[in-house]
N, C-alpha and C positions, 0 to 999 in steps of 0.2 A: 655776774654775779661771785665770784667766787676767783681770788688768787692762790694757788698754792707753793711755795717753795719748799725745794726739796733738795739736800746733798745726798749724794750715790757715791759708789767706789768702782772705780776699774782697776779689777785683778786680774792678776795670773796672763794667761794667754790673751786676751783680750785689752790687755794694755797694748798691743799692737793694730788693735781696731784707729781707724780714721774718725776725727771729730765725725766726719759727715755719717760714719757707719753706727754710730754711737747715736746721731739723731735717727738713723732710721729702725735701728732696733727698739728705741724707748718709741716713735711713732705707733712701730705694729704693737709693742706692749699694750699702751692707751688704748688700741682699737681692743687686743684681746680682753684687756680685763673690762671694757665697759666704761670706761673716765670717759665723765660729760663734757669732753672738751670742747672749747668753741674755736670756731675756725675765723679766719681771716676773709674779710669781701673781696668779690674781685672775680676776673675770669678764670682764675684757676686758687680756690680756698686752700688752705694749708691750716692744720691744727697751730694754735695759739701756745707754742712752746720756744721760751726765752733761756739761751747758754748765757753764760758769763765765765770769759778766761779759762777753756779748754784746754787740758794738757796735751801736749804733742804726742805724735805718734811715737809707740817706742817707752813711754812712759805710764806706770800705773800714777794712779791717784787713791786716798780715800777723801779725797775734799773739792769733787766736784757738784756745781751748781745748779738750778734748771727752775726753773717758772712758768708755772701749767698754767692757763685762764681756763674755768671751767663755767658751764652755763648754769649749772645752781649750787647752791652749799653740799656739799658732802663731810662727813663723820672723816678728818686725817687722817685717824689710823686704819682705818680700813681702805682709807685708798692705796696708804702706802704700801700696807698688804697685798694686796691685791696687783699692786704694779710691778711688786716684786718677784709675785710669783710668774709671772707672763712676763718677765726678765729674760735672757740668759747668763746661768751659773757664769759670775764675774763682774756682772753689770749689778751692783747691790745696793739697794735703799736704805741710807743710815739714821734718814731724819723728817724731818718734814715738819713743815709748819702754814700757818694762815700768813700769806704775804700784809703787814703792815707796815706805816712809814715808809719812809728812804727806801730807794731802788735798792736791788743786789749792787750793779755795780758802782753804787755807790757808799756800799760796803765795804767793799775789798779793792786793798790799792796793794796788796805782798802777797808771795804764796811762799811757803817755809818746805825746802825739798832734801829729801836722805838721799845721797846717793852711793852706792858701795859699789867699791873700785878693786876686782880681782884682780891679784897681783903685783897689789900698790901695798910699798909699807907706811904705817902709819906715821911714821917718823920724815918717809918722802913727802907725801902728802903736806906734815904738818907745814913742812919748812915753805912748799911751792903757795899755801896760803897765805902764810906769812908777809913773802914775797910779795904777793897779788897785794893784800890790804895797806902793805907800806905805798902802794901807789896812786897816786890823783885819778888816772886814767889809764883804761887798757883796755883797746880797743881791737874786736875780733872781724873778721869778714864770714858771711852767711852767705849763701846762692842761694836766692828764691827763685822762683816762676818770675819773677821776672827785673831779673839780674843780682848783682853782689850788692851785699847794703854792709855800710861798717855799723857795728855797735858798740856801741860804751859800757864794755860787762861791767867796769868795776864803779861807774856813777849809779846804776841798780843795786849791786850788792850791797842790803844793810848790814849782813855778818855770816861769818860763816867760820864753820870751827871741826876738828875731828875727835867723832864718837868715838869712847873706847869701849870695844865690845873682844868677848873673847873670840878668836879663830874658832871657824868652822875645822871639820877632820874629816878627808877623802875617807871615801868607804876603803877598807883592805882590799885589796886583789885576790884573787881566789890563788895567787901561788906567794901567797907572801907567809909567812909561820905567822900560825895561830898567836904565837905569844907578842910580836913584833907590833908596835902602835903603829898605825898612820900618820904620817906627818902631817903638823899643821898647816893648814891653808892659808896662806897670804891673803886681808881682802881690808882696805882700807873702808872706814866708812864716814862719808863727810853730811855734815849738817849745812841749809844754807836760806837764810830768808833774803829774796830778791824780791825789789820793787818792779812791781807791773808797768814796766814801759812800750812806748810803740818805735819800734816793732818790741816783742814780749824778749825779754832776754831766758832764753832755756837754759837745762843744767847743761847740754853738750857745750854753750858757747860759754859759761864757768867752767869747764874744763878747756876749752880751746885759748883759755885764757891763762891758765896754769902752764898750759904748754909754752903760752907765749912767753913770760914772765920767769918757771924756771926750769923750762923745758921736760915740763914733767909730761910726757907719754905713757897709754894704759897698753898693755900685753894684751886685755880681751876687755868685750864692751863691758861698762858700765850698766848697771839697774838701777835707775831714778825713779823715786818713791816722793807724790805730791802728798803731806799728809797736815798741811793749814792752809786755808785763806782767810784772811779776811783785812782787817784797817792795822794797820801794823804802829804800836803806840810809841813812847819814846824810851821804854825798858827794852826794846827789842819782840813784844807779844804781838799777840795777831788777837783780836778781838772777833768772837763768832755771830758769823753775817748772821744768822738765824738765831741770837741771843735773846732781842726786844721780838721777835715773831714768836717767837716759841713760849716767852710768858706768857703774850694775847692770848694765844694758842690754850693753854691750861686753863688762862679765866676764861 
């Protein structure tokens, strides 16, 4: 009767959830919120929840997308509010719209990532990115359950740059002098737009490519956050996948 598309975030400690864990959380939330979700047919019916390009385990995201098939027409705002309340803190509904026109996979072909690199100087990151972007092909190896795979990171990397940000400061030690200023913590931040390929190129793959071309190795784990998904245009911008749906919903 109706299909609803949702944009949601995966934040904080819940970034360590696997995609299957996220799917289970939504299945439970749909039941708790009383969402009239339709089910598949067959021996083992399951709720009609369709996912697009789930973020890898360990990555946060502000732009995850889900489509839900419903058995009747509902108020979109009320559904989003009820589902958000039923989800655990850290899985947050950000937007909702009635599905119209092209499918979600047809509206998404790239992702924008912001990656924080503690212990890395911005100039070192900038030099490594320049070296990577100057290459036509940079292949890294990823270990998968089916074996080792060769991935061309450069072919999928549409754009990458260093974000300017003021360095954070560590909290002063209990043994430091009251007047002593805490030293600035070194942390470079990278923004990257990555085309969706098969297999998908992850932030870890981009960091691996920086190691290959420039020997950039991280003294501490990186923190990656997906900030957007959509169709990549000639200017390097990503179109909102729910843009046309949102106009229809408001009308």
